[in-house]
C-alpha positions in Angstrom: 11.6 26.2 7.4 11.7 23.1 9.5 8.0 23.6 10.7 7.0 24.1 7.1 8.6 20.9 6.1 6.9 18.9 9.2 3.6 20.4 8.0 4.1 19.2 4.5 5.2 15.9 5.8 2.0 15.6 7.7 0.0 16.5 4.7 1.8 13.8 2.6 1.3 10.9 5.2 -2.5 12.1 5.1 -2.6 12.0 1.2 -0.8 8.6 1.4 -3.4 7.2 3.7 -6.2 8.6 1.7 -4.7 7.3 -1.7 -4.2 3.8 -0.2 -8.0 3.6 0.8 -9.2 4.6 -2.4 -6.6 2.2 -4.4 -4.2 4.7 -5.6 -0.7 3.2 -6.1 1.8 4.4 -3.6 5.2 5.9 -4.2 7.9 3.8 -3.1 11.5 4.1 -2.0 14.3 3.7 -4.7 16.2 1.6 -1.9 15.1 -1.6 0.1 11.4 -1.2 1.3 12.2 -1.0 4.9 14.5 1.9 4.9 11.9 4.6 6.2 11.2 2.0 9.1 14.9 1.5 10.2 15.6 3.2 13.5 18.3 5.9 13.1 20.4 8.0 15.5 18.6 11.3 15.9 22.0 13.0 16.1 23.5 11.5 13.1 24.4 14.1 10.3 22.3 12.2 7.8 19.1 12.6 9.9 19.1 16.2 8.9 18.0 15.2 5.4 15.5 12.3 6.5 12.7 14.5 6.1 13.8 15.6 2.7 14.0 12.0 1.7 10.7 11.0 2.8 9.2 14.2 1.1 11.0 14.3 -2.0 8.0 13.3 -4.4 5.7 16.0 -2.6 8.4 18.6 -2.8 8.2 18.3 -6.7 4.5 19.9 -6.6 5.7 23.4 -6.9 7.4 22.5 -10.2 4.2 20.8 -11.6 2.1 23.8 -10.4 4.3 26.1 -12.7 4.1 23.9 -15.5 0.6 23.5 -15.5 -0.6 27.0 -14.8 2.3 29.5 -16.0 1.6 31.1 -19.5 4.4 33.6 -19.3 6.7 33.6 -22.1 5.4 30.2 -23.7 7.4 28.9 -26.6 5.3 29.0 -29.7 7.2 26.5 -32.2 5.0 23.4 -32.1 7.7 21.3 -33.9 10.3 22.0 -31.3 8.1 21.7 -28.4 6.4 18.4 -29.4 9.7 16.9 -30.6 12.5 17.8 -28.2 10.2 17.7 -25.2 9.0 14.2 -25.5 12.4 13.1 -26.5 13.9 14.3 -23.2 11.1 12.6 -21.4 11.5 9.1 -23.3 15.3 9.5 -22.4 14.6 9.8 -18.9 12.0 7.0 -18.8 14.2 4.4 -20.7 17.0 5.2 -18.0 14.5 4.5 -15.2 13.4 1.3 -16.8 17.0 0.2 -17.4 17.8 1.1 -13.7 14.8 -0.9 -12.5 15.8 -4.0 -14.4 18.7 -4.1 -12.3 17.4 -2.5 -8.9 14.1 -4.1 -9.0 12.5 -2.3 -6.0 9.1 -2.2 -7.4 9.1 -5.7 -8.7 8.6 -7.8 -5.5 12.1 -9.2 -6.0 14.8 -9.7 -3.4 17.0 -6.6 -3.4 20.5 -6.6 -3.0 23.5 -3.8 -3.4 23.2 -3.2 -7.0 26.1 -2.5 -9.1 25.2 -3.6 -12.5 23.6 -2.1 -15.6 23.5 1.8 -15.2 24.8 1.6 -11.7 28.3 0.5 -13.1 28.4 4.2 -14.5 26.7 6.3 -12.3 25.2 5.9 -8.6 21.8 7.5 -9.0 20.3 6.9 -12.4 16.8 7.0 -11.2 17.2 10.4 -10.0 18.9 11.3 -13.2 15.8 9.9 -15.0 13.5 11.7 -12.9 15.2 15.1 -13.7 15.0 14.4 -17.5 11.3 13.4 -17.3 10.5 16.6 -15.5 12.4 18.7 -17.9 10.6 16.7 -20.8 7.2 17.6 -19.3 8.4 21.3 -18.7 9.6 21.7 -22.3 6.3 20.1 -23.5 4.2 22.6 -21.6 6.1 25.5 -23.3 7.7 27.0 -20.5 11.2 26.3 -21.8 12.6 29.2 -19.6 11.7 27.1 -16.7 13.8 24.0 -17.6 17.1 25.2 -16.1 15.0 25.8 -12.8 13.6 22.3 -12.8 17.2 20.9 -13.4 18.8 23.1 -10.6 16.0 22.3 -8.1 16.3 18.5 -8.7 20.0 19.0 -8.3 19.8 20.7 -4.9 17.0 18.5 -3.6 18.5 15.1 -4.7 22.0 16.0 -3.4 20.4 16.1 0.1 18.4 13.1 -0.4 21.3 10.9 -1.5 23.3 12.0 1.7 20.6 10.1 3.6 20.5 7.2 1.3 24.3 6.8 1.2 24.6 6.8 4.9 21.9 4.1 5.0 23.6 1.9 2.5 26.9 2.4 4.1 25.5 1.3 7.5 23.7 -1.7 5.7 26.6 -2.9 3.3 29.8 -1.7 5.1 33.1 -1.7 3.2 31.6 -3.3 0.0 29.3 -0.1 -0.5 32.2 2.2 0.5 34.4 0.6 -2.2 31.5 1.2 -4.8 31.3 4.8 -3.7 35.0 5.3 -4.5 34.8 3.9 -7.9 31.4 5.1 -9.3 30.6 8.7 -9.5 27.5 10.2 -7.8 26.0 12.3 -10.8 28.3 12.7 -13.8 28.2 9.0 -15.5 31.8 7.6 -16.5 31.9 5.8 -19.7 34.3 3.2 -18.6 32.2 1.2 -16.1 33.6 1.5 -12.4 32.6 -1.9 -11.4 33.6 -5.3 -13.1 30.9 -7.0 -15.3 28.8 -9.4 -13.5 26.1 -12.0 -14.3 22.7 -10.5 -14.3 19.0 -11.6 -14.9 18.1 -8.1 -15.9 16.3 -9.2 -19.2 13.9 -11.3 -17.1 12.6 -8.0 -15.5 12.2 -6.1 -18.6 8.4 -6.4 -18.9 7.9 -5.9 -15.2 10.0 -2.8 -15.3 8.1 -1.3 -18.1 4.9 -2.0 -16.5 6.2 -0.3 -13.3 7.3 2.9 -15.2 4.4 3.2 -17.6 2.5 5.3 -15.0 5.0 8.1 -15.5 3.2 8.9 -19.0 0.2 10.2 -16.8 2.5 13.2 -16.5 1.8 14.2 -19.9 -1.7 15.1 -18.7 -0.2 18.2 -17.6 0.9 19.8 -21.1 -1.9 18.2 -22.9 -4.5 19.7 -20.7 -2.9 23.0 -20.8 -2.9 23.0 -24.5 -6.2 22.1 -24.6 -7.5 24.8 -22.1 -5.2 27.6 -23.6 -5.7 27.2 -27.2 -7.9 30.1 -28.6 
């Protein structure tokens, strides 16, 4: 398993290098930009999940493969497929935009410990948004039976990824972050905010957050191309 992950990691680095040379946008960390470069104790428990953290985008490829090429037990109701699927996708996209307005990691803005906006209710809104986006693309690709598999896959992968992130943030912010962990749940959003309301300049970053997330619409190439190629 470890050797396979290491091979995939080397492949990911190669693809990243090639992509940067031809001008493709690079995937970035939902934490501070230097997290992947911070020296770590190789014996620390969180280091077991560091490779998964760095490969979290590449590890989604098998899901996209099934969505794109699987035609087994496809759902045939166009009205349901093309309303529910895009609706789930849009919900995930809006969550990510809202989160970026406060986190701002792609916006070339100074980053601090974020506890405003969606981060008052749940610690990982970006990963929740990712899961909804993937589920929406899966639904629109007509392989509705695969949606629970997508949700379970994301739950398992991200549960390991956040262990590494939380270890890093604990080392960076100390007791402030530990207090945040005690009041805000990891996955199940709480209706009552877990942190007090604070002044925020989030609205200033709305346009930039939308621009940063609009690339996710390219994921709809998968169901659109599949519809075009499999229609009789």
